[in-house]
N, C-alpha and C positions, 0 to 999 in steps of 0.2 A: 182384760183386753190389752193388746200390745200398745206401746206408745203411738205407733202409726195408726192403729185402728181407732183409738180414742180421739186422736187428732182429727181424723176424717169424720168421725161421728159428731164431734163438737161443732165442726164447721158446717154441718149439714142443715141446721135449723135453729129454732128458738131454744133458749136455755132458761132454767129457773132454779130457785133454791128454796125448798120447803122450809117454813118456819119450824123450829124445834118445839115440840109440845111438852108442857110441864104439868104436873099436878099442883094443887094449891100449896103444897109444902115445898115447891120448886124442884122436886125430884122429877126425873124423866118420866113422861107418859108415853111409852113406846107403843102401846096398843093403839092409841089415838093417832100417833105419828105414822105408824104403818098404814092405817086406814086412809090418812090424808095423802101419803105418797102413792098408794095404790090408785086413788081417785085421780090424782094429777097425772099419773102415768098413762091415762087414757086419752090425753089431749095432745099427743104428738110432739112432746118436747124431745129435742135431740139428746139431751142429757139433763140430769138434775144434780145440783150441788147439795150434799148433805153436810150439815154443820158449817155452812158458809156464814158470811157476815150477817145476813138477814136471819140465818139460823142460830144467831147468838153464839157464834164460835168463841167469842171472847169470854163467855161466862161458863164454858164447858171445860171439864178436866180432860186429860188425855184419854182416860178410860171411857168417859162419856162420849167423846168424839168417835171412838171405836164402836161403842154401843149404838150410837145414832147411825153410823155408816152401815153396820150390820143389819139394823132394822130396815133401813132404806133399801138395801140389796134384797132383803127378804120380800119386799113389797113391790118393787119397781118393774118386775117382769123383764122385758128385754131393753128397758131404758137404762143406759149406763149411769152409774153413780160416781160422782167426783167428790172426794172428801176434802174438807177444809184442813189446813195445816198452817202452823205459824209459831209465833213467839221467838225466843232466842234459838240459836242454831242447835244446841243439844236437845232442847225440848221439841223443836220442830222435827228433828230426825226421829225422835221417839214416837211422835204422833204419826209421822209418815209410815214407820214400821207397823204401828198398831192398825192404822187404816188399811194398809196393804193386807195384813193378816185377816182383817174383817171383811175383805172381799171388794174393796174399792177398785174402780176401773181407772182412776186417775186421781191427781191431787191438785188442789188450788192452793198455792203458797201465798198466804196473806202477809201483809207487812210485818217485819220483825218487831219485837217489843220495844216501844218507847223511844229508844235513842235515834238521833240522826246518824247517818252513816255516809262515808265516802263511797264513790263508785267502786273502788277496790273492795271495800267492806261488803257492799251489796253483792258483788261478784262472788266473793268467798263464801258468803252465807248461802246464796242460792245454789252454788256448785256443791257445797257440802250436803245440802238436802237432796239434790238430784242424785248424788252418788250413794245415798243411803237407801234408795228404793229402786225397784225395777219398773215402777209405774211411770206413766207419762205425767209430766209436771207442767202446770200453767202458772206463770208468775203474775202477780197482781200489782201493777204500778199504782201506788196510792199513798197518800199521807207522807210518812217519813221514809218510805222505801220507793224511790223513783229512779229506776235505771234509765240511763240515756241510751241512744241508739247504739253507740259503740259498745257499751256494757252488755246490752242484749245480744249483740252479734258475738261477742266473746263467749257469752254463756251458751249460745247456740252451737258454737264450735266445740266447746269443752264438754257439753252435756247432751249426748244423743237423745236422751229421754226428755229434754225440754221441748214441749210440743206447742205451747201456746203463750200468748201475751194478752193480758186483760188490763184495760185502762180504766182507772178511776180518778185520773187527774183532770180530765176535760181539756187537756192541752193538745189541741188538734195538730199543732205544728210538730210537737214531739211525736205524736202517734204517726203522723205522716212520714217522719224521718225513719221511724222503726219499720213501717210497712214497706217503704222504698228500699231500705237497706237489706231487710231480711226476705222480702218476697214471700214465696210459698213455703219457706222453711218452717214457719209457724202458722198457726191459726190465730185470728185476732178477734177479741171479744170486748164488747162495750160493757163497762161496769160502773157507769155513773148512776147515782140514785135516780130512780124513775128514768131509766135510760131512753125510754120512748121519746122524751123531750129532746134528746140529742141524736137519735138514731139516724135520721135522714142525713145530717151533716157527716157523721162518722162513716156511714155507708159509702159516702163519696171518696173516702181516703182509705178504703180497704177493710174497714171493720164491718164485716158482713153479718155478724150475729151479735147477740147480747143476752145478758141475763135479765129476765123480766120478773120483777118482784110481784106485780099485780097478778101474774099467772097463778099465784097462790089461791086467789079467790074469784077471779074473772078470767079463767084460762082461754075461753073462746074469744073474748075481746082481745086478749093479748096476742093470740094467734092471728086474728083478723088484722090487727095493726101491723104485725110483722110481715104478713103477706103483702099488705099495701106498700110497706116500705121497700120490700125487695122487688116489687113490680113498678115502683115509682108512681103509684097511684096517689098523687098529692091530694086530690079531693077527698078520698077516703081517709087519709091520714088527718087532714085538717078537721074533718067532721068529728073524728074520735078525739083528737086533741081538745077541741072546744067543748065537746059534750062531757068528757071524762077527765083527761089527763091534766088540763090546766086547773080546773077547780080542785082536783085531787092534790096536785102539787101545792096549791095555796094552803090547803089543810095540813099537809105534811110539814110545811115550813113553819108552823106555829110554835113548835118547841124543838129544842135539841133532842136528838134521839128518836124523833117521830118517824124517820124513814123506815125504822124497824117496827115501831109501835103501831103505825097505821096499817101495816100488812097483817100483823097478828089480829088487829081489830077486824079487818076485812074477813079473815078466815073465821073468826067467831061469828060474824054477822051472817055468814052463809050457812051456819048451823054446824060447823065443825067445832072441835073442842081443843084449841091450842093451849088453853090455860094462861097463867099470868106471864108477864115478862120478868126475867130475873133482874134485880137491881144491878146497875144504877138506872136502867131504863124504866120509864113510867108509862102507864096506860093513857090512852086518849080520854078526855073528859066526856061525860055523858052527852053533852050537846054536840061535841065533835063527832062522836059515834053516830048521832042522828044525821049529821050532814053526810057522813060516809054511807050510811044506810040509804039515804036518798039517791046517791050516785049509783049504788049497786042496783037498787030497784029500777032506776031509769034505764040502766043497761038491760036488765032482765025483761023490761017491757018492750 
């Protein structure tokens, strides 16, 4: 897809990022992954992120990112696939090229590796990655890579294929500055963990879509909440927040790393086979899985 096409598609509805499936020896289980992506593709996602943060991008090699991207494209039908990309500039450029060759429709540029960086450093890094690919690129403001509104504007001027801005900071004042300064030059995506907890507020400042982690295992619920948010149905949103998202978030917050672990556990509990988490992530404890099972069963009922 062209950068303009993927920008339009991303802005059109709810997004999600399938967990990456592994065998017990931590090798990729692409057969199970394809089956999961094919299933998810039937629930109306505007696009899916392959090898994103919840897809354990940080534990994948560049070759594995390409393999996961290719497998997702094989299974997703007409649902676009946006590949994860990141680390230092040289490695990010390599991953971008591999993902493009694997058939990705766009790229999500996750924060660069480890180091804090100045605004000029962030600008040079993102620009270099954008120039290495013909794909549309979404920058992910999070952790040690937080571009301010002026830097995002410079990047939008310098990089025609920069198509999106995803926020994982939760800084609504920063996001509002970006949306006010850039207008419809970019599409805007919410990327906070369990973004449903933030969606109503961010929708008000121009972030009209987001990536839903729970779409991995309760896609109909995720879409129902998204529709309620977009139509300002506060009663429906509050019912879902109280019955599912608030207790889900309390469980998620019990341990570091659980925002990924709890999603993989949910996929397992609905009968899929995502396999283990790669270290340093850890699985939910048995009693915690029982709590999550109860939430899922309540939704199904």
